[in-house]
C-alpha positions in Angstrom: 0.0 0.0 0.0 2.8 2.4 1.0 4.8 1.3 -2.0 1.9 2.0 -4.4 1.4 5.5 -2.9 5.1 6.2 -3.3 5.0 5.0 -6.9 2.0 7.2 -7.8 3.8 10.2 -6.1 7.0 9.5 -8.1 5.2 9.5 -11.5 3.2 12.6 -10.6 6.5 14.3 -9.7 8.0 13.2 -13.0 4.9 14.5 -14.9 5.0 17.9 -13.1 8.7 18.0 -14.0 7.8 17.8 -17.7 8.1 14.1 -18.5 4.9 13.6 -20.5 5.5 9.8 -20.7 5.1 9.6 -16.9 1.4 10.7 -17.2 0.7 8.0 -19.8 2.4 5.3 -17.5 0.2 6.6 -14.6 -2.9 6.3 -16.7 -2.1 2.7 -17.6 -1.2 1.8 -14.0 -4.1 3.6 -12.3 -6.7 0.9 -12.8 -4.4 -1.7 -11.4 -3.4 0.5 -8.5 -7.1 1.2 -7.7 -8.0 -2.5 -7.9 -5.0 -3.3 -5.6 -6.2 -0.7 -3.0 -9.7 -2.1 -3.2 -8.4 -5.6 -2.6 -6.3 -4.6 0.4 -9.1 -2.6 2.0 -11.8 -5.2 1.6 -12.3 -7.8 4.4 -14.3 -10.6 2.8 -11.6 -12.3 0.7 -8.4 -13.3 2.4 -6.6 -14.3 -0.8 -7.2 -10.9 -2.5 -6.4 -9.0 0.7 -3.0 -10.8 1.1 -2.3 -11.0 -2.6 -3.9 -7.9 -4.2 -4.5 -8.2 -8.0 -2.8 -11.5 -8.2 -5.5 -13.1 -6.0 -8.0 -12.5 -8.8 -6.3 -15.3 -10.7 -7.9 -17.8 -8.4 -11.4 -16.5 -9.2 -10.7 -16.4 -12.9 -9.3 -20.0 -12.8 -12.5 -21.2 -10.9 -14.7 -19.5 -13.5 -12.8 -21.0 -16.4 -12.4 -24.5 -14.9 -15.8 -26.0 -16.0 -15.3 -24.6 -19.5 -11.7 -25.9 -19.8 -12.7 -29.3 -18.2 -15.7 -29.8 -20.5 -13.9 -28.9 -23.8 -10.4 -30.1 -23.2 -10.1 -32.5 -20.3 -13.2 -34.7 -19.7 -13.4 -38.0 -21.6 -16.3 -38.4 -24.0 -18.0 -40.9 -21.8 -17.6 -39.5 -18.3 -18.9 -36.0 -18.3 -21.6 -34.9 -15.8 -24.6 -34.4 -15.7 -24.5 -35.4 -19.4 -21.4 -36.7 -21.1 -20.1 -35.5 -24.5 -21.5 -38.5 -26.3 -25.0 -37.8 -25.0 -24.8 -34.0 -25.7 -23.4 -34.7 -29.2 -26.2 -37.1 -30.0 -28.9 -34.5 -29.2 -27.0 -31.8 -31.2 -26.7 -34.0 -34.2 -30.3 -35.2 -34.1 -31.7 -31.6 -33.6 -29.6 -30.4 -36.5 -30.9 -33.3 -38.7 -27.3 -34.5 -39.1 -25.7 -37.9 -39.1 -26.2 -39.7 -35.8 -24.3 -42.9 -36.6 -21.2 -43.9 -34.7 -17.8 -44.7 -36.4 -15.3 -47.4 -35.5 -17.3 -49.0 -32.7 -18.3 -48.0 -29.2 -16.2 -45.8 -26.9 -17.8 -47.3 -23.8 -16.1 -49.9 -21.7 -18.5 -52.9 -22.0 -16.9 -54.6 -19.0 -17.2 -51.7 -16.6 -19.7 -52.0 -13.7 -23.0 -50.4 -14.6 -22.8 -51.0 -18.4 -26.4 -51.8 -19.7 -27.6 -53.3 -22.9 -30.7 -54.6 -24.6 -31.3 -58.1 -25.8 -31.9 -58.3 -29.6 -33.7 -61.1 -31.4 -32.6 -63.4 -34.3 -36.2 -62.9 -35.5 -35.9 -59.2 -35.8 -38.6 -57.0 -37.3 -38.2 -54.3 -40.0 -38.9 -51.2 -37.9 -40.6 -49.6 -41.0 -43.5 -52.0 -40.4 -44.0 -50.4 -36.9 -46.0 -47.2 -36.3 -43.7 -44.3 -37.0 -45.0 -42.4 -34.0 -46.2 -44.9 -31.4 -48.7 -43.4 -28.9 -50.1 -44.4 -25.5 -53.7 -43.7 -24.5 -53.9 -42.0 -21.1 -57.2 -42.0 -19.3 -58.7 -44.3 -16.7 -62.4 -45.5 -16.3 -63.5 -42.1 -15.0 -61.8 -40.0 -17.7 -64.0 -38.5 -20.4 -61.3 -37.0 -22.6 -58.4 -39.5 -22.9 -55.2 -38.3 -24.5 -53.0 -40.2 -26.9 -49.6 -39.4 -25.6 -46.2 -39.7 -27.4 -43.6 -41.9 -25.9 -41.3 -38.9 -25.4 -42.5 -35.5 -24.2 -41.2 -32.3 -22.8 -40.8 -32.4 -19.0 -41.9 -29.7 -16.6 -40.0 -26.4 -17.1 -41.7 -23.2 -16.0 -41.7 -19.8 -17.7 -39.4 -18.1 -15.2 -36.9 -20.9 -15.0 -36.7 -20.8 -18.8 -36.9 -17.7 -21.0 -40.1 -16.9 -22.9 -38.3 -17.7 -26.2 -37.2 -21.1 -24.9 -40.8 -21.9 -23.8 -42.1 -20.8 -27.2 -39.6 -22.8 -29.1 -40.4 -25.9 -27.0 -44.1 -25.4 -27.7 -43.4 -24.9 -31.4 -41.4 -28.2 -31.5 -44.2 -30.0 -29.7 -46.7 -28.7 -32.2 -44.6 -29.8 -35.2 -43.8 -33.2 -33.7 -47.2 -34.0 -32.1 -46.0 -34.5 -28.6 -46.8 -32.9 -25.2 -45.2 -29.9 -23.5 -45.4 -29.8 -19.7 -45.8 -26.2 -18.5 -44.0 -26.7 -15.2 -45.6 -25.4 -12.0 -45.2 -21.7 -12.9 -48.5 -21.5 -14.7 -49.6 -21.4 -18.4 -47.8 -18.5 -20.0 -48.5 -17.0 -23.4 -45.2 -18.6 -24.6 -46.6 -22.0 -23.8 -49.6 -21.3 -26.0 -47.8 -19.5 -28.8 -47.8 -22.4 -31.3 -50.8 -24.4 -30.0 -48.7 -27.4 -29.1 -50.4 -29.9 -26.7 -50.0 -28.9 -23.1 -49.8 -30.7 -19.7 -50.7 -28.2 -17.1 -48.7 -28.8 -14.0 -49.9 -27.5 -10.6 -47.5 -27.4 -7.6 -48.0 -26.3 -4.0 -48.3 -22.7 -5.1 -51.3 -23.5 -7.3 -50.1 -20.9 -9.8 -52.6 -20.0 -12.4 -55.5 -21.3 -10.3 -54.9 -19.8 -6.8 -56.8 -17.5 -4.5 -55.2 -14.5 -2.9 -54.5 -16.6 0.1 -52.6 -19.2 -2.0 -55.3 -21.9 -1.9 -56.8 -23.8 -4.9 -59.4 -21.7 -6.8 -61.8 -24.1 -8.6 -63.3 -21.3 -10.8 -59.9 -20.2 -12.1 -58.9 -23.8 -12.6 -62.1 -24.7 -14.5 -61.7 -21.6 -16.7 -58.0 -22.4 -17.5 -58.4 -26.1 -18.2 -61.3 -25.5 -20.6 -58.6 -24.5 -23.1 -58.4 -27.3 -25.7 -54.7 -27.0 -25.8 -54.5 -28.4 -22.3 -54.7 -32.1 -22.7 -53.8 -33.3 -19.2 -53.3 -31.9 -15.7 -50.5 -33.0 -13.4 -50.5 -32.3 -9.7 -46.9 -32.1 -8.5 -46.2 -33.6 -5.1 -42.4 -33.5 -5.5 -39.7 -33.3 -8.1 -36.3 -35.0 -8.5 -34.2 -31.9 -8.3 -35.4 -30.9 -4.8 -38.0 -33.3 -3.4 -39.7 -32.0 -0.2 -38.4 -28.4 -0.8 -40.6 -25.4 -1.6 -39.6 -22.5 -3.8 -39.3 -18.8 -3.2 -40.0 -16.2 -5.9 -38.4 -12.9 -4.8 -40.5 -9.8 -5.1 -37.9 -8.3 -7.6 -38.9 -11.1 -10.0 -42.6 -10.7 -9.8 -43.2 -8.6 -12.9 -46.6 -7.6 -14.1 -46.5 -10.4 -16.6 -45.5 -13.0 -14.0 -48.1 -11.8 -11.6 -50.8 -12.2 -14.2 -49.7 -15.7 -15.3 -49.4 -17.0 -11.8 -52.3 -15.1 -10.3 -50.2 -13.5 -7.6 -49.7 -10.0 -6.3 -47.2 -7.9 -8.1 -44.2 -6.7 -6.1 -44.6 -9.3 -3.3 -42.4 -12.3 -2.7 -44.2 -15.7 -3.1 -43.2 -18.6 -1.0 -44.3 -22.1 -2.3 -44.6 -24.4 0.7 -43.0 -27.8 0.6 -46.5 -29.4 1.1 -50.0 -29.0 -0.4 -52.6 -27.0 1.6 -55.6 -28.6 -0.1 -55.0 -32.1 1.5 -53.0 -33.8 4.2 -54.0 -37.4 3.8 -53.8 -39.9 1.0 -57.6 -39.9 0.7 -57.6 -36.1 0.6 -55.1 -36.3 -2.3 -57.4 -38.6 -4.3 -60.4 -36.5 -3.6 -58.6 -33.4 -5.0 -57.7 -35.4 -8.1 -61.3 -36.4 -8.6 -62.4 -32.8 -8.1 -59.8 -31.6 -10.6 -60.9 -34.2 -13.2 -64.5 -33.2 -12.8 -63.8 -29.5 -13.0 -61.7 -30.0 -16.2 -64.5 -31.7 -18.0 -63.0 -35.2 -17.6 -59.5 -34.6 -18.8 -56.8 -37.0 -17.6 -55.5 -35.9 -14.1 -52.4 -37.5 -12.4 -49.7 -36.7 -10.0 -45.9 -36.4 -10.1 -43.6 -37.5 -7.4 -40.0 -38.5 -6.6 -40.3 -41.5 -4.4 -39.3 -40.9 -0.8 -40.8 -42.9 2.1 -42.1 -46.0 0.3 -44.8 -46.4 2.9 -46.4 -43.1 1.8 -46.9 -44.3 -1.8 -48.3 -47.6 -0.4 -50.7 -45.4 1.7 -51.9 -43.7 -1.6 -52.5 -47.1 -3.2 -54.4 -48.2 -0.1 -56.5 -45.1 -0.4 -57.2 -45.9 -4.1 -58.5 -49.3 -3.1 -60.6 -47.9 -0.3 -62.2 -45.0 -2.3 -62.1 -46.4 -5.8 -60.6 -43.1 -6.9 -57.6 -43.4 -9.2 -55.4 -41.0 -11.0 -55.2 -41.4 -14.8 -51.4 -41.4 -14.7 -48.5 -41.1 -12.3 -45.2 -39.3 -13.3 -42.2 -40.8 -11.5 -39.2 -38.4 -11.3 -35.8 -39.5 -10.2 -33.4 -38.0 -7.8 -31.0 -37.4 -10.7 -33.5 -34.8 -12.2 -33.1 -31.1 -12.3 -32.9 -28.2 -14.8 -32.7 -25.0 -12.8 -31.5 -24.2 -9.3 -31.7 -26.5 -6.3 -29.9 -26.7 -2.9 -26.8 -28.9 -3.3 -27.8 -31.4 -0.5 -31.2 -31.9 -2.2 -29.7 -32.4 -5.7 -27.1 -34.8 -4.4 -28.6 -36.7 -1.5 -32.4 -36.6 -1.5 -34.9 -38.7 -3.4 -34.9 -42.2 -4.9 -33.2 -42.5 -8.4 -35.7 -43.0 -11.1 -35.0 -46.7 -11.9 -35.6 -47.8 -8.4 -38.5 -45.4 -8.0 -40.2 -46.5 -11.3 -39.7 -50.2 -10.5 -41.1 -49.7 -7.0 -44.2 -47.7 -8.2 -45.0 -50.2 -11.0 -44.6 -53.1 -8.6 -46.8 -51.5 -5.9 -49.6 -50.7 -8.4 -49.4 -54.3 -9.7 -49.5 -55.5 -6.1 -52.7 -53.7 -5.5 -54.0 -54.6 -9.0 -54.2 -50.9 -9.9 -51.8 -50.7 -12.8 -54.3 -51.7 -15.5 -56.1 -48.3 -15.0 -53.1 -46.1 -14.5 -50.3 -45.1 -16.9 -46.8 -44.3 -15.7 -44.6 -41.6 -17.1 -40.9 -41.8 -16.4 -38.5 -38.9 -16.0 -34.7 -39.1 -15.3 -32.0 -38.2 -17.8 -33.9 -39.6 -20.8 -31.9 -38.8 -23.9 -31.8 -41.7 -26.4 -34.1 -44.4 -27.8 -32.3 -46.9 -25.5 -33.2 -44.8 -22.5 -36.9 -44.9 -23.6 -36.6 -48.7 -24.0 -35.1 -49.1 -20.5 -37.9 -47.0 -19.0 -40.6 -49.0 -20.7 -38.9 -52.2 -19.5 -39.0 -51.0 -15.9 -42.7 -50.3 -16.2 -43.2 -46.9 -17.8 -45.7 -46.3 -20.5 -44.2 -43.0 -21.7 -41.3 -40.7 -20.9 -40.5 -37.1 -20.1 -37.2 -35.3 -21.0 -36.2 -31.9 -19.8 -32.5 -31.3 -20.2 -32.3 -33.2 -23.5 -34.9 -30.8 -24.8 -32.8 -27.9 -23.5 -29.8 -29.3 -25.4 -31.9 -29.4 -28.5 -32.6 -25.7 -28.0 -28.9 -25.1 -28.0 -28.0 -25.5 -24.3 -24.2 -26.0 -24.0 -24.3 -27.3 -20.3 -22.6 -24.1 -19.1 -24.0 -24.9 -15.6 -25.2 -21.3 -15.2 -29.0 -22.0 -15.0 -29.2 -20.4 -11.5 -27.3 -17.2 -12.4 -29.5 -15.6 -15.1 -26.4 -15.7 -17.3 -27.2 -18.6 -19.6 -25.0 -17.8 -22.7 -27.5 -19.3 -25.2 -30.7 -17.6 -23.9 -32.4 -20.7 -22.6 -32.4 -20.2 -18.8 -32.1 -16.5 -18.5 -34.3 -13.4 -18.9 -31.5 -11.1 -19.9 -32.7 -9.6 -23.2 -29.1 -9.4 -24.5 -28.8 -13.1 -24.1 -32.3 -14.3 -25.0 -32.0 -12.4 -28.3 -29.6 -15.1 -29.5 -32.3 -17.8 -29.3 -34.2 -17.7 -32.6 -37.5 -19.4 -32.0 -38.2 -20.3 -35.7 -35.0 -22.2 -35.9 -35.0 -23.8 -32.4 -38.6 -25.1 -32.6 -37.6 -27.2 -35.7 -34.5 -28.5 -33.9 -36.7 -29.7 -30.9 -39.0 -31.4 -33.4 -36.0 -33.0 -35.2 -34.6 -34.3 -32.0 -37.9 -35.9 -31.0 -38.5 -37.4 -34.4 -35.1 -39.0 -34.7 -35.1 -40.3 -31.1 -38.5 -42.0 -31.6 -37.2 -43.5 -34.8 -34.2 -44.8 -32.9 -36.5 -46.4 -30.3 -38.5 -48.0 -33.1 -35.3 -49.5 -34.6 -34.5 -51.0 -31.1 -38.0 -52.3 -30.8 -37.7 -54.0 -34.2 -34.3 -55.4 -33.3 -35.8 -56.9 -30.2 -38.4 -58.8 -32.3 -41.4 -57.2 -30.7 -44.2 -55.3 -32.3 -46.2 -54.4 -29.2 -45.0 -52.0 -26.6 -46.7 -54.1 -23.9 -44.3 -56.9 -24.7 -41.3 -55.0 -23.4 -40.3 -56.2 -19.9 -37.4 -56.2 -17.5 -35.9 -59.5 -18.9 -35.0 -57.6 -22.1 -32.4 -55.3 -20.5 -29.2 -56.4 -18.6 -26.6 -54.7 -16.5 -23.0 -55.6 -15.7 -22.7 -55.7 -11.9 -19.1 -56.7 -11.7 -16.4 -57.3 -14.4 -17.4 -60.9 -14.6 -21.1 -60.9 -13.6 -24.2 -59.6 -15.2 -27.9 -59.6 -14.3 -31.1 -58.9 -16.1 -33.4 -56.1 -14.9 -36.0 -58.7 -13.7 -33.3 -60.1 -11.4 -32.2 -56.7 -10.1 -35.7 -55.3 -9.8 -37.9 -58.5 -9.4 -41.6 -58.3 -10.2 -44.2 -59.1 -7.5 -47.4 -61.0 -8.2 -50.5 -59.0 -9.3 -52.8 -58.5 -6.3 -50.4 -59.8 -3.8 -50.7 -56.7 -1.6 -54.4 -57.1 -1.2 -54.1 -60.0 1.2 -51.9 -60.2 4.3 -50.8 -63.7 3.7 -49.4 -63.0 0.2 -47.4 -59.8 1.0 -43.8 -60.2 -0.1 -41.0 -59.9 2.5 -39.7 -56.7 0.9 -43.1 -54.9 1.4 -43.8 -56.0 5.0 -42.5 -52.9 6.7 -44.2 -50.5 4.2 -47.5 -52.3 4.5 -47.4 -52.1 8.3 -46.4 -48.4 8.3 -49.0 -47.3 5.7 -52.5 -46.1 6.1 -55.0 -44.6 3.6 -55.9 -42.0 6.3 -52.5 -40.5 6.9 -49.1 -39.9 5.3 -47.4 -40.1 8.8 -45.7 -43.4 9.6 -48.4 -44.4 12.0 -46.5 -47.1 13.9 -43.2 -46.7 15.8 -40.5 -49.0 14.4 -40.1 -50.5 17.9 -43.6 -52.1 17.4 -42.9 -53.6 14.0 -40.8 -56.5 15.1 -39.4 -57.0 11.7 
C-alpha cells in the first residue's frame, strides 16, 4: 500500500517535472493500483487481501475451470450431468445431421454399470411399426383421454426458462405431435404460442388457479383447463431436483407479466410451501384429483412424485383401493432430475433414483391390482431411444425429458442456469442473451430431436423382435454388476405377483414394513419402528 502511494507520487512528480511519458504510464497503472487498493481494504476475501490483484487469478481459474474441463479434459463418456457423447447425440439429431457412430463404441463394455438390450434373431423391420407410437392415457373415469407420445417435454416453467425457450419448445411439440409440460409456474402466453399440446402442472403454489391466500381456486382452474390446448393436468407432489423443498420467488422477479400468469400479487415475494394446503391425507389427495378431473370436463389428471418414504406411496395405493378413486397417470421423477436451481444437498442426496423409483411404483400398483387403469410416465435423464426402451422395460408407458430438450434448444451445459447468465438464452431473462435464441430455428430442432429419437426407439423395438410396446419387460435389459457378472433387470428389480398386496398372507417380504407403516388416512408413519418386530 505504502509502495503504491510512493509509486504514484513518483510518477506525478515526473509528470510535473515535464516528463509527459510519466502521465501515460500513470494512466495505464491507475486501474491496477485502484484495484489493488480495493483488494487490500476489503475484508471478505483473504486471498485478495493478502495478494492484491494476483489473487483475482484464483477467481478467474475457478470461473474457467468448468469450460476448460468440458472442452479439453473430460473423456467423451464420463462428463456430468451429461457426457459429451450424449450431448453430441442430441445436437446431431436436432440439426438433422448424421447420428451414426464410427469405428465402434467408446464405452467400456466390461465396466460395472454398463447396460444393454437383448436383440432377437427374428428381428422385425422397424418400418413396419407405427412411425410415432402413442399411448392412451385416461382411466375409467376419464371422459377426454389423451393419446400421448412416448417422449414428451418435461416440466419447465416460464421463469426458469426464458419466454423464447418456452415458445420454441411449444413450437417443437406442435410440429412433432408430442406434449409440452408447463411446469408449476402456470400457463404462460409462450406455452400457448404455437398451439402445441400442453400438460398443465400444478404445484404447491397453485399458480394460475390460486386464491389471494394461496389456496386452490376451482373457478380459475375450470376456466383455465377449458382450453383445448391443455390435454392433461399434473399435480406435482415432489420433483427429482429438490423433493420436499418449496420454492421462493423474490419480489424483484414478480413482474406484471409473471403476476398475471401466476395469479399472484405484483411486487410481493411468493413462497411455495413444501407441502399442499388442499390435502393432508392420501384420501384427501385422491379427492382433490377427482375434483380436478370433474372441473376440467373429464381430462386426464395425475400426480408427479419423486419417491421418498415407500410407505407413503403404499398409503396412496391403499386409499385408491378404499375409495375407488384413481389418477389417470403417475409421473415418476428420479433424484437425478433437475434443470434449474436447487440446494446442493437436495440435488445430491435426497430422493430415490428413477430406476428404483419407477420399478417400485410399478410393482406397488401391480401388487394392489391398480396398474391396469393407471399409466406411468418416467423422468430421469432420458436422452436416447435406448433410455426410452429401458424406462418401458422397468414399467413406464411414456417418458419425459427436460435437459435433452434444452440441449436441442442449444444448451451447452454451461451450468449457469441459476445465475441468469445462460449464454444461449435458454435459462435467462437477460434480453441481451435471449435475443440469441431464434424461435423459428429452435422449434424445428426440438421437433427434429424428438422425431429422430422416436425413430431410434422403433429401430430398437424392431431389433428386439417385438411389435407391441406391452411386450417389453425387465428381462430384455441387462446390466453388468461386476467385471465378470451380469444380471437382467428382472433379477435386479424383481416383479411381484399381481394383487399380492391385497391380502396379508401374500405380502412379499420386501413390502412387510411399508404395509405395516402405511394407512389410507395419513401420510405419517403411524407405527413406531419398535412395534414392528421385523
